[in-house]
Structures are given as C-alpha cells and as structure tokens.
C-alpha positions in Angstrom: -62.3 -9.2 10.9 -59.7 -7.7 8.9 -59.5 -9.2 5.5 -56.0 -8.6 3.8 -56.2 -6.4 0.8 -52.6 -5.1 1.0 -49.2 -6.6 1.6 -48.4 -6.6 5.2 -46.3 -3.8 6.6 -42.9 -4.8 7.9 -42.4 -5.6 11.7 -39.2 -7.9 12.0 -39.2 -10.4 14.9 -36.1 -12.3 14.3 -37.7 -15.2 12.8 -37.5 -16.6 9.3 -41.1 -17.4 8.1 -42.5 -19.9 5.7 -46.2 -20.6 4.8 -46.7 -24.2 3.8 -50.4 -24.3 4.7 -51.1 -21.1 3.0 -49.9 -22.8 -0.4 -52.7 -25.3 -0.3 -54.8 -22.7 -1.7 -57.9 -20.5 -0.8 -60.3 -23.6 -0.5 -58.6 -24.3 2.9 -58.8 -20.9 4.6 -59.6 -17.2 4.5 -56.7 -14.8 4.6 -57.2 -12.1 7.3 -55.2 -10.0 9.7 -55.5 -10.4 13.5 -57.9 -7.9 15.3 -56.0 -5.4 17.1 -55.8 -5.8 21.1 -55.8 -2.5 22.7 -53.0 -1.6 25.2 -51.4 -5.1 25.4 -49.3 -6.3 28.2 -47.3 -9.5 28.9 -49.1 -12.1 31.2 -46.8 -15.1 30.7 -43.8 -16.0 28.6 -42.1 -19.5 28.0 -38.6 -19.0 27.0 -38.2 -22.6 26.3 -40.8 -22.3 23.5 -38.9 -19.2 22.2 -35.6 -21.3 21.9 -37.6 -24.0 20.1 -38.7 -21.4 17.6 -35.2 -19.8 17.3 -36.4 -16.6 18.8 -33.9 -14.8 20.8 -34.8 -14.4 24.4 -34.5 -10.6 24.2 -37.1 -10.5 21.7 -39.6 -12.2 24.0 -39.2 -9.1 26.3 -39.5 -6.5 23.6 -42.5 -4.1 23.1 -42.2 -4.6 19.4 -43.1 -8.3 19.7 -45.7 -7.7 22.2 -47.6 -5.4 19.8 -47.0 -8.0 16.9 -48.3 -11.0 19.1 -51.3 -8.9 20.1 -52.2 -8.5 16.6 -51.5 -4.7 16.6 -48.5 -4.9 14.1 -48.1 -6.9 11.1 -45.1 -9.4 10.9 -42.8 -9.6 7.8 -42.9 -12.8 6.1 -46.1 -14.1 7.4 -49.4 -14.7 5.5 -52.1 -14.9 8.3 -55.1 -17.1 7.7 -58.1 -18.7 9.4 -58.5 -22.4 8.3 -61.8 -23.9 7.6 -62.9 -27.5 9.0 -66.0 -29.2 10.0 -66.5 -31.8 12.7 -68.8 -33.7 15.2 -69.5 -32.1 18.5 -70.8 -34.2 21.4 -71.4 -37.0 18.8 -73.5 -34.9 16.5 -72.6 -33.5 13.1 -72.0 -29.7 13.5 -71.3 -28.9 9.9 -68.9 -26.2 9.0 -66.7 -24.9 11.8 -63.3 -23.4 11.5 -60.8 -21.2 13.2 -63.5 -19.0 14.9 -60.9 -17.1 17.0 -57.4 -18.2 15.7 -55.1 -16.8 13.2 -52.3 -18.8 11.8 -49.4 -16.5 11.1 -47.2 -19.0 9.3 -44.3 -21.2 10.2 -41.0 -20.5 12.0 -38.2 -23.0 12.3 -40.7 -25.8 10.9 -43.3 -24.9 13.6 -46.7 -23.3 12.9 -47.4 -20.2 15.0 -51.0 -19.4 15.8 -52.6 -16.6 17.7 -55.8 -17.7 19.7 -58.1 -15.0 20.6 -57.2 -12.7 17.8 -60.6 -11.7 16.8 -63.5 -12.4 14.5 -63.0 -14.7 11.4 -65.6 -15.8 8.8 -66.0 -19.2 10.9 -66.7 -17.4 14.4 -70.4 -18.2 13.9 -72.0 -16.6 17.1 -68.7 -16.0 18.9 -66.7 -12.7 19.2 -63.4 -14.3 18.3 -61.8 -13.3 21.5 -60.4 -15.5 24.2 -60.4 -14.4 27.9 -57.7 -14.2 30.4 -58.6 -17.2 32.7 -58.8 -19.7 29.8 -55.7 -18.2 28.0 -53.6 -18.7 31.4 -55.1 -22.4 31.7 -54.0 -23.1 28.0 -50.6 -21.5 28.4 -49.9 -23.3 31.7 -51.3 -26.7 30.7 -49.5 -26.8 27.3 -46.1 -26.5 29.0 -47.1 -28.7 31.7 -48.1 -31.5 29.4 -44.9 -31.2 27.5 -42.9 -31.5 30.7 -44.8 -34.8 31.5 -43.7 -36.2 28.2 -47.4 -36.0 26.8 -47.7 -35.1 23.0 -49.1 -31.5 22.8 -49.3 -28.2 21.2 -47.0 -25.7 23.0 -47.6 -22.2 24.3 -45.1 -19.3 23.7 -46.8 -16.5 25.5 -50.0 -14.9 26.6 -50.6 -11.3 26.0 -53.6 -9.6 28.1 -55.6 -6.4 27.6 -58.2 -4.6 29.7 -60.6 -5.0 26.8 -64.0 -6.3 28.1 -65.3 -9.6 26.8 -68.8 -10.8 27.9 -69.1 -14.4 29.0 -71.2 -15.5 31.9 -69.7 -12.4 33.5 -67.6 -9.6 32.1 -64.0 -10.7 31.6 -60.9 -9.3 30.0 -59.4 -10.4 26.8 -56.2 -12.3 26.1 -54.2 -13.9 23.2 -52.5 -17.1 23.5 -49.5 -17.7 21.0 -49.6 -21.4 20.3 -47.1 -23.5 18.6 -47.1 -27.0 17.1 -45.9 -28.8 13.9 -49.4 -28.5 12.6 -52.9 -27.5 13.9 -54.6 -29.8 11.2 -57.5 -31.7 12.9 -59.7 -34.7 12.0 -62.4 -32.1 11.1 -60.3 -30.8 8.2 -60.7 -34.1 6.5 -64.4 -34.3 7.5 -65.1 -30.9 6.0 -64.0 -31.8 2.6 -65.5 -35.3 2.6 -68.8 -34.0 3.7 -68.9 -31.7 0.8 -67.7 -34.2 -1.6 -64.8 -32.0 -2.4 -62.6 -35.0 -3.3 -59.8 -33.2 -5.1 -59.3 -31.1 -2.0 -59.5 -33.9 0.4 -56.7 -35.6 -1.7 -54.7 -32.4 -1.7 -54.9 -32.3 2.0 -54.1 -35.9 2.7 -51.3 -35.6 0.3 -49.9 -32.7 2.1 -50.1 -34.3 5.5 -48.4 -37.4 4.2 -45.7 -35.6 2.6 -44.9 -33.4 5.4 -45.6 -35.5 8.4 -46.0 -39.0 7.6 -43.7 -39.6 4.6 -43.2 -43.4 5.5 -46.8 -43.8 4.4 -45.8 -43.4 0.8 -43.6 -46.5 0.9 -45.0 -48.4 3.6 -45.7 -52.1 2.5 -48.5 -52.5 5.2 -52.2 -52.3 4.4 -51.9 -53.2 0.8 -49.3 -50.3 0.3 -52.2 -47.9 0.4 -50.8 -44.7 1.5 -54.2 -43.2 2.9 -54.9 -46.3 4.8 -51.4 -46.1 6.3 -52.1 -42.5 7.2 -55.2 -43.7 9.1 -53.1 -46.4 10.6 -50.4 -43.9 11.8 -53.1 -41.4 13.2 -54.5 -44.3 15.1 -51.1 -45.2 16.6 -50.3 -41.8 17.7 -53.8 -41.2 19.1 -53.6 -44.5 21.1 -50.5 -43.5 22.7 -51.6 -40.1 23.4 -54.6 -41.4 25.2 -52.5 -43.8 27.0 -50.5 -40.9 28.4 -53.6 -39.2 29.4 -55.3 -42.0 31.4 -52.1 -43.0 33.2 -51.5 -39.4 34.5 -55.0 -38.8 35.1 -55.7 -36.1 32.5 -59.3 -35.2 31.4 -59.7 -33.4 28.2 -63.3 -32.4 28.4 -64.2 -31.6 24.8 -63.0 -34.6 22.6 -65.0 -33.4 19.6 -63.6 -34.3 16.2 -62.6 -30.9 15.5 -60.4 -30.9 18.8 -58.4 -34.1 17.5 -55.0 -33.5 16.0 -54.0 -35.4 13.0 -50.6 -35.7 14.7 -51.8 -37.1 17.9 -51.2 -33.9 19.8 -53.1 -32.7 22.8 -54.9 -29.7 21.4 -57.4 -27.0 22.3 -57.2 -26.9 26.2 -60.7 -25.8 27.4 -62.5 -27.3 30.2 -59.6 -29.7 30.9 -58.7 -31.2 34.4 -56.2 -33.3 36.2 -58.0 -35.5 38.5 -58.1 -34.8 42.3 -60.0 -37.7 43.7 -59.9 -40.8 41.6 -63.3 -41.1 39.8 -63.4 -43.1 36.4 -66.8 -41.3 35.9 -65.4 -37.9 36.5 -66.8 -35.2 34.1 -64.6 -32.0 34.0 -66.8 -30.0 31.7 -70.1 -28.9 33.2 -71.3 -28.2 29.9 -71.2 -32.1 29.1 -74.4 -32.8 30.9 -74.5 -36.4 29.6 -71.0 -37.3 30.6 -69.9 -38.2 27.1 -66.4 -37.2 27.7 -66.0 -38.5 31.2 -62.6 -39.6 32.2 -63.0 -43.4 31.7 -64.7 -42.9 28.4 -61.9 -40.9 26.6 -60.2 -44.0 25.0 -63.7 -45.1 23.6 -64.4 -41.6 22.4 -61.0 -41.3 20.8 -61.7 -44.6 18.9 -65.1 -43.2 17.8 -63.5 -40.1 16.4 -60.9 -42.4 14.4 -64.0 -44.1 12.9 -65.3 -40.5 11.9 -61.7 -39.8 10.3 -61.9 -43.1 8.6 -65.2 -42.3 7.0 -63.9 -39.1 5.9 -60.8 -40.8 4.3 -62.8 -43.6 2.5 -63.0 -41.9 -0.9 -59.2 -42.0 -0.7 -58.8 -45.5 0.9 -61.5 -47.0 -1.4 -61.2 -50.4 0.6 -63.4 -50.6 3.6 -61.4 -53.8 4.9 -58.1 -51.8 4.8 -59.6 -49.1 6.9 -61.0 -51.4 9.4 -57.6 -53.1 9.7 -56.2 -49.7 10.4 -58.7 -48.8 13.2 -58.3 -52.4 14.8 -54.7 -51.2 15.6 -56.1 -48.7 18.3 -57.4 -50.8 21.0 -54.7 -53.3 21.5 -51.9 -50.4 21.2 -53.7 -48.4 23.6 -54.2 -51.2 26.2 -50.5 -52.3 25.9 -49.1 -48.8 26.1 -51.3 -47.9 29.1 -50.3 -51.1 30.8 -46.7 -50.2 30.2 -47.3 -46.8 31.8 -49.1 -48.2 34.6 -46.3 -50.8 35.4 -43.9 -48.0 35.4 -45.9 -46.0 37.7 -45.7 -49.0 40.0 -41.9 -49.3 39.6 -42.0 -52.5 37.4 -39.5 -52.2 34.6 -40.4 -53.4 31.3 -39.5 -57.0 30.8 -40.1 -59.6 28.1 -43.3 -59.0 26.2 -46.1 -60.8 27.9 -44.1 -61.5 31.2 -46.3 -61.2 34.3 -48.9 -59.5 32.1 -52.0 -61.0 33.6 -50.8 -60.8 37.2 -49.8 -57.3 36.7 -53.1 -56.3 35.0 -54.9 -57.8 38.0 -52.7 -55.8 40.5 -53.5 -52.6 38.4 -57.1 -53.2 38.2 -57.3 -54.0 41.9 -55.4 -50.9 42.8 -57.7 -48.7 40.5 -60.9 -50.2 42.0 -59.6 -49.4 45.4 -58.8 -45.8 44.5 -62.1 -45.2 43.1 -64.0 -46.7 46.0 -62.1 -44.5 48.6 -61.8 -41.5 46.1 -58.1 -41.3 46.8 -56.1 -38.3 45.5 -54.7 -39.7 42.3 -51.4 -37.7 41.9 -50.8 -37.6 45.6 -51.2 -41.4 45.9 -48.8 -42.2 43.2 -46.2 -39.8 44.5 -46.4 -41.1 48.1 -46.2 -44.7 46.7 -42.9 -43.7 44.9 -41.7 -42.4 48.3 -43.0 -45.5 50.1 -41.0 -47.9 47.8 -37.9 -45.8 48.4 -38.0 -45.7 52.2 -40.1 -49.0 52.7 -42.4 -46.8 54.9 -46.0 -47.0 53.6 -48.0 -45.3 56.5 -48.4 -42.0 54.5 -49.9 -44.1 51.6 -52.1 -45.9 54.1 -53.4 -42.7 55.4 -54.9 -41.8 52.2 -57.4 -44.8 52.5 -60.6 -45.5 54.3 -60.6 -49.2 53.8 -57.3 -49.9 55.5 -57.6 -53.6 55.4 -58.2 -53.6 51.5 -55.1 -51.4 51.1 -53.0 -53.8 53.5 -54.1 -56.6 51.3 -53.1 -55.0 48.1 -49.9 -53.7 49.5 -48.9 -57.4 50.4 -49.5 -58.6 46.8 -47.6 -55.7 45.5 -44.7 -56.1 47.8 -44.5 -59.8 46.8 -44.6 -58.6 43.1 -41.5 -56.1 44.0 -39.6 -58.9 45.9 -37.3 -59.5 43.0 -36.9 -55.8 42.1 -34.1 -53.5 43.4 -36.1 -51.0 45.7 -33.8 -48.2 44.7 -34.2 -48.8 40.8 -38.1 -49.2 41.2 -38.4 -46.0 43.3 -36.2 -44.0 40.7 -38.4 -45.3 38.0 -41.5 -44.3 39.9 -40.1 -40.7 40.6 -39.6 -40.2 36.9 -43.1 -41.5 36.1 -45.3 -40.1 38.8 -45.2 -36.2 38.9 -45.2 -34.5 42.3 -46.9 -31.5 40.6 -49.7 -31.2 38.0 -51.7 -28.3 37.2 -54.7 -28.8 39.5 -57.7 -26.6 38.8 -57.2 -24.7 42.0 -53.6 -24.0 41.3 -54.8 -22.4 37.9 -57.3 -20.5 39.7 -54.7 -19.0 42.1 -52.5 -17.9 39.2 -55.8 -16.4 37.4 -56.9 -14.5 40.4 -53.6 -12.8 40.7 -53.4 -12.0 37.1 -56.8 -10.3 37.3 -55.1 -7.8 39.6 -52.1 -7.5 37.1 -50.0 -9.7 39.4 -48.4 -12.0 36.9 -45.7 -13.5 39.4 -48.1 -16.5 40.0 -48.2 -17.4 36.4 -44.4 -17.4 36.2 -44.1 -19.3 39.3 -46.4 -21.8 38.3 -44.8 -22.2 34.7 -41.4 -22.8 36.5 -42.8 -25.4 38.7 -44.7 -27.3 35.9 -41.8 -27.3 33.7 -40.1 -29.7 36.2 -43.0 -31.7 37.6 -40.9 -34.5 38.8 -38.6 -32.5 40.9 -39.1 -32.1 44.8 -39.3 -28.3 44.8 -39.6 -28.2 48.6 -40.4 -24.6 48.6 -43.6 -25.5 46.9 -44.6 -28.4 49.0 -48.0 -27.2 49.7 -48.9 -27.3 46.0 -48.3 -31.0 46.0 -50.7 -31.7 49.0 -54.3 -32.3 48.9 -56.3 -29.7 47.4 -58.3 -27.3 49.5 -61.9 -27.8 50.0 -63.0 -25.0 47.7 -61.3 -26.7 44.7 -64.2 -29.2 44.4 -66.5 -26.3 43.7 -64.6 -25.0 40.7 -66.7 -25.4 37.4 -65.1 -25.3 33.9 -67.2 -25.1 30.8 -66.7 -24.6 27.0 -67.5 -20.8 27.4 -63.8 -19.6 27.2 
C-alpha cells in the first residue's frame, strides 16, 4: 500500500476533479495512492462512459491515461483514498471491512471514479488488493449491459490488464477496472459507525448523503418530517425498484451482503453474477453460497433483510422505531407492484388503470413462471420468441421450448384471450423494447475472457458493442441469442475474484 505523504505529481487527464467524499474527514477513509501495475495494456474501453465523464475520446486511447488508470502515474486534482465500512456477509456480522482493493480517485463531472484492483489498502484483510482479468472483464461488460437494459447500476470506463501474476484457485493475471457512479456509499458505511457507536460520524455521513443525493428528504412532510426516516424510505424505494428490474430480467447477483448494497439503489460489485439460462427460481449462481442464501427467488427477501440492517444502523438518528418500520413497510408492496408492471410489459400488456386486470394478470404471470420452471425453459430466449410470436401470430418456435406442450397450449389460449383487445403490433413493439434479445450469459463472458487471456481483446469489444444495444436484432450475432452450449452449464463462478 502506498500511503500519501507528498502531494501528487501532475498528470493531466482533461477532467476537472472534485473530492466531496474526501472532505468528510479521515474517520471515513485512508489516503493512499494506487499500487503500480507493471506494463499495462488496454483490455476494454467504454467510450459512452468517457462521454458521460466529459473525457475526450482521444484521451481514452492515450498512453498517458493508460498509465494513470493503471495506478502508475498520479492524476492532478485527485485525492485518492480507500473508504472504511463494515457489514453483514451471508447473514453474519463481519465487522470492519472497507475498500480492500479499490481506490477512489475523486469526482469528475459529478461522478465518482474508482480503480478496482489497484492494490493493497488497510482494509485488504487477507487479500492481495488485486483483481484478476476474468472478473474484471465480467464486471466491465455487465456494468454496461445492465445500463443498456435500463437497470440502475455502477458503470465501467475501462479495463487495464497486466501480465502480473495473481494467485487464486490457479495463477491468473491482474487487471484494474475503472468504475464510475454518483456514489459508492453502501449500507455498510452506516453500519460501520453505528456498530462503533460513532454517532457524530454517522450523522455526518447521513447528512452528506441527504444533502448530495436525497435533498427532498430535508423538506419531505412524510414520516413525521424526519429526514433520516425519509432517507430510509427513499433507499427502500430505490432498492425495491432495482430488485424488480433484476427479477424481471432474470439477473442473479450472487453476493447480496450489506456491504454490496448501494445507498443509491445501484447494482454494485459484480462478482459471481449470472443471467438465468434455464428458468429455476432456486438457482444459485455463486458456488461459494452453499446454503443458497442468495438464490434467485430469494433476492427480494434478502434485499428487505438488508434494509432492516440499514434501518438498525440509522435508528440513533431516526429515534422512532415506528417511523423506521413505516419506511421499511414500503418495500414489499412497491417491489410487487413494480415487478408486476415489468412482467405485464414483458407480456405486451400496456399499463392501464391501476388495479385493472391485476388479479387475472397476476394469475397469468404465476402460471407462466410455474410452467417455465417445470420445463426449465431458457428464460431470455422464451421472452424474445414470445415477442416474435405476438408480432407474427406464429407460436410454434415458442412451443418448441416446452416439454409439456398441452400445458403450454392451455396457457397460450388464456394469454391470447387476454390480448384480444390489444393491437398485436403495439403489444409486440412493447415486448421487443422490454425483452432483450441479448444478455451477458456466462458462456459469452467466458468466450471474451478466453480470447483476452491470449491478448485478443476483439471479443471484449464485440461483446460490449452487442450488449450496449441488447434489444436490437444484430443478425450477425444470431448465435449469441440461441440456446447456450452444453458446456455453459458447467461454468462455476465464486467470490474468489
């Protein structure tokens, strides 16, 4: 770890930097410089994120920026740091955690910029502070894929690789992901100060989050005009909406620890994630999760559990348990309503009057999901074929996905009756904008990773271009929208990234 004792030397990147989190004070972080990554090279770059930051495209191709984002050259205007937090991991209190391999450079254009895999910090515990190439490519691609799907997420500017060897289950090579978000503050930041009874710091953090990200909480009349209860309410709402997105698209996070939950309701910390292939509500995408705590169908309940942990941390500020419970009670009905709206859109059922057809549509959705689970139907492929079926009124390709054809025929009849008063063109248009043709299946990530191991980064660029427009047809990539190969089911992803 490289503690800062001298001001950074100058390396201009074309960005104007600010350092709001740094101004919270040293109780919240340790100042340090990134650890140098030898002989870096570009692995992947997202020019859309560069534009978001106000970074000229030519800079994202420069050797100077490559060295800077590898941690080899200091950047003028930044004040790099690793933040401290705590949290619950797999349901158990883990105590102090923190940015064990991440370095927050500062803010550019209102967005925090963080290097993940940039070396040891005081919070690395038994880790080496590095990220490996495979997990860095997965995070880079999935961050941008989720954004293109309309799901709240952190973003990824680039991946920088190196031939530096990193031991995991096998020897791998190191990489650094440059991540971007309005804030990387997690539930665990609040848990940290509450657990230590550092109430002044807890209040400082809460006031900072409210002022910067939830200013309406200062004036809201709800929940007794209590700004901290209203903060909890807003986080519950954003988290519910994010989880509804996840469940509708078939996304499994894999490690929903409280230190991996964003205070802004962003998908954060892409580790052993997976988009479902065969639909299985009990699917566990993280082979470290032997008890299935973070199985796909359990994700909404785990999010609610995590919100209770956040509420407990905020109680010294809220001071009224009834208000906290009122805020928490917002999660389940909002999740259910938002998820149902998303599922109705996937079926081409435009939003109508609130409550119209609610029970009938819910029954239709429940019956369909039970049928998908019974026959282990490929989730993404089913929805896209259904979209095409509604457009053409030809459902044989959808029927071919099922083993229990009579059950499918019976459901299709009920669905067709429900669609009778809907314009097929409008329904199909809605469905094509809601049901992606392409998602980052594990095997597609593996194809990009295997090529990158041989210094062929064309697959990474190809996959990024595809996933940035997941609803388009891309006929040249038709094979990537088909059933995954048999070997895909043997891919195992764990926390050891």
